[in-house]
ChimeraX commands (.cxc) that place a marker at each C-alpha (Angstrom):
marker #1 position 0.06,0.04,-0.04 radius 0.5
marker #1 position 1.54,3.77,-1.02 radius 0.5
marker #1 position 1.83,4.93,2.09 radius 0.5
marker #1 position 2.53,8.54,0.80 radius 0.5
marker #1 position 3.04,10.57,-2.52 radius 0.5
marker #1 position 5.53,9.98,-4.66 radius 0.5
marker #1 position 6.99,13.64,-6.33 radius 0.5
marker #1 position 10.37,12.55,-6.52 radius 0.5
marker #1 position 12.60,8.64,-6.19 radius 0.5
marker #1 position 11.51,8.16,-2.53 radius 0.5
marker #1 position 8.65,5.68,-2.28 radius 0.5
marker #1 position 7.12,5.17,0.90 radius 0.5
marker #1 position 4.79,1.65,1.37 radius 0.5
marker #1 position 4.19,-0.29,4.15 radius 0.5
marker #1 position 2.10,-3.81,4.52 radius 0.5
marker #1 position -1.83,-3.79,4.74 radius 0.5
marker #1 position -1.86,-6.37,7.55 radius 0.5
marker #1 position 0.41,-3.48,10.19 radius 0.5
marker #1 position 3.51,-3.44,11.63 radius 0.5
marker #1 position 3.91,-6.41,12.41 radius 0.5
marker #1 position 4.58,-7.26,8.78 radius 0.5
marker #1 position 6.25,-4.17,7.49 radius 0.5
marker #1 position 8.77,-4.91,10.26 radius 0.5
marker #1 position 9.50,-8.38,8.73 radius 0.5
marker #1 position 10.11,-7.36,5.27 radius 0.5
marker #1 position 12.44,-4.90,6.52 radius 0.5
marker #1 position 14.31,-8.04,8.47 radius 0.5
marker #1 position 14.38,-10.17,6.13 radius 0.5
marker #1 position 14.63,-7.72,2.64 radius 0.5
marker #1 position 17.78,-6.11,4.72 radius 0.5
marker #1 position 19.21,-9.34,5.82 radius 0.5
marker #1 position 19.32,-11.11,2.61 radius 0.5
marker #1 position 21.77,-8.84,1.29 radius 0.5
marker #1 position 20.07,-8.29,-2.15 radius 0.5
marker #1 position 18.69,-4.54,-1.19 radius 0.5
marker #1 position 19.00,-2.15,0.94 radius 0.5
marker #1 position 15.42,-0.56,2.29 radius 0.5
marker #1 position 14.91,2.34,5.30 radius 0.5
marker #1 position 12.31,2.77,7.54 radius 0.5
marker #1 position 9.73,5.81,9.04 radius 0.5
marker #1 position 6.95,6.33,10.97 radius 0.5
marker #1 position 4.46,8.04,8.97 radius 0.5
marker #1 position 0.50,9.50,11.05 radius 0.5
marker #1 position 2.20,6.87,13.45 radius 0.5
marker #1 position 2.25,3.25,11.10 radius 0.5
marker #1 position 6.23,1.85,10.28 radius 0.5
marker #1 position 6.80,2.60,6.63 radius 0.5
marker #1 position 9.10,1.45,4.60 radius 0.5
marker #1 position 10.96,4.25,2.49 radius 0.5
marker #1 position 13.09,2.85,-1.13 radius 0.5
marker #1 position 14.90,5.57,-3.28 radius 0.5
marker #1 position 15.33,4.48,-7.05 radius 0.5
marker #1 position 17.28,7.02,-8.65 radius 0.5
marker #1 position 21.15,6.14,-9.31 radius 0.5
marker #1 position 21.67,7.04,-12.72 radius 0.5
marker #1 position 23.01,3.17,-13.85 radius 0.5
marker #1 position 19.15,2.54,-12.46 radius 0.5
marker #1 position 17.61,-0.23,-14.87 radius 0.5
marker #1 position 13.78,-1.60,-14.77 radius 0.5
marker #1 position 15.64,-4.68,-14.48 radius 0.5
marker #1 position 17.09,-3.67,-11.30 radius 0.5
marker #1 position 13.78,-1.85,-9.90 radius 0.5
marker #1 position 12.07,-5.23,-10.55 radius 0.5
marker #1 position 14.39,-7.32,-9.03 radius 0.5
marker #1 position 13.83,-5.32,-5.73 radius 0.5
marker #1 position 10.12,-5.54,-6.14 radius 0.5
marker #1 position 10.22,-9.65,-6.34 radius 0.5
marker #1 position 12.91,-9.47,-3.26 radius 0.5
marker #1 position 9.80,-7.67,-1.55 radius 0.5
marker #1 position 7.25,-9.98,-2.54 radius 0.5
marker #1 position 9.56,-13.06,-1.33 radius 0.5
marker #1 position 10.19,-10.77,1.95 radius 0.5
marker #1 position 6.09,-10.32,2.43 radius 0.5
marker #1 position 5.06,-13.72,2.09 radius 0.5
marker #1 position 4.22,-15.56,5.34 radius 0.5
marker #1 position 7.16,-17.57,7.06 radius 0.5
marker #1 position 7.55,-20.80,6.46 radius 0.5
marker link #1:1,2 radius 0.2
marker link #1:2,3 radius 0.2
marker link #1:3,4 radius 0.2
marker link #1:4,5 radius 0.2
marker link #1:5,6 radius 0.2
marker link #1:6,7 radius 0.2
marker link #1:7,8 radius 0.2
marker link #1:8,9 radius 0.2
marker link #1:9,10 radius 0.2
marker link #1:10,11 radius 0.2
marker link #1:11,12 radius 0.2
marker link #1:12,13 radius 0.2
marker link #1:13,14 radius 0.2
marker link #1:14,15 radius 0.2
marker link #1:15,16 radius 0.2
marker link #1:16,17 radius 0.2
marker link #1:17,18 radius 0.2
marker link #1:18,19 radius 0.2
marker link #1:19,20 radius 0.2
marker link #1:20,21 radius 0.2
marker link #1:21,22 radius 0.2
marker link #1:22,23 radius 0.2
marker link #1:23,24 radius 0.2
marker link #1:24,25 radius 0.2
marker link #1:25,26 radius 0.2
marker link #1:26,27 radius 0.2
marker link #1:27,28 radius 0.2
marker link #1:28,29 radius 0.2
marker link #1:29,30 radius 0.2
marker link #1:30,31 radius 0.2
marker link #1:31,32 radius 0.2
marker link #1:32,33 radius 0.2
marker link #1:33,34 radius 0.2
marker link #1:34,35 radius 0.2
marker link #1:35,36 radius 0.2
marker link #1:36,37 radius 0.2
marker link #1:37,38 radius 0.2
marker link #1:38,39 radius 0.2
marker link #1:39,40 radius 0.2
marker link #1:40,41 radius 0.2
marker link #1:41,42 radius 0.2
marker link #1:42,43 radius 0.2
marker link #1:43,44 radius 0.2
marker link #1:44,45 radius 0.2
marker link #1:45,46 radius 0.2
marker link #1:46,47 radius 0.2
marker link #1:47,48 radius 0.2
marker link #1:48,49 radius 0.2
marker link #1:49,50 radius 0.2
marker link #1:50,51 radius 0.2
marker link #1:51,52 radius 0.2
marker link #1:52,53 radius 0.2
marker link #1:53,54 radius 0.2
marker link #1:54,55 radius 0.2
marker link #1:55,56 radius 0.2
marker link #1:56,57 radius 0.2
marker link #1:57,58 radius 0.2
marker link #1:58,59 radius 0.2
marker link #1:59,60 radius 0.2
marker link #1:60,61 radius 0.2
marker link #1:61,62 radius 0.2
marker link #1:62,63 radius 0.2
marker link #1:63,64 radius 0.2
marker link #1:64,65 radius 0.2
marker link #1:65,66 radius 0.2
marker link #1:66,67 radius 0.2
marker link #1:67,68 radius 0.2
marker link #1:68,69 radius 0.2
marker link #1:69,70 radius 0.2
marker link #1:70,71 radius 0.2
marker link #1:71,72 radius 0.2
marker link #1:72,73 radius 0.2
marker link #1:73,74 radius 0.2
marker link #1:74,75 radius 0.2
marker link #1:75,76 radius 0.2
marker link #1:76,77 radius 0.2
view
């Protein structure tokens, strides 16, 4: 769920199920070493932040990041 407008390259989002699910994504993604997400709180809710704007970023990089986020969002084993 998009958590704030994205006028530049910073996208803020969170899991619909709340802070625990969002924290799980953050921990899994950052622990994987595939990419690094930062976080903040908006309206008291945990929000993940991803900046997409490096000169050499390609569509495949964004697709790979989205895949990693989706994998991290799956229920725990």
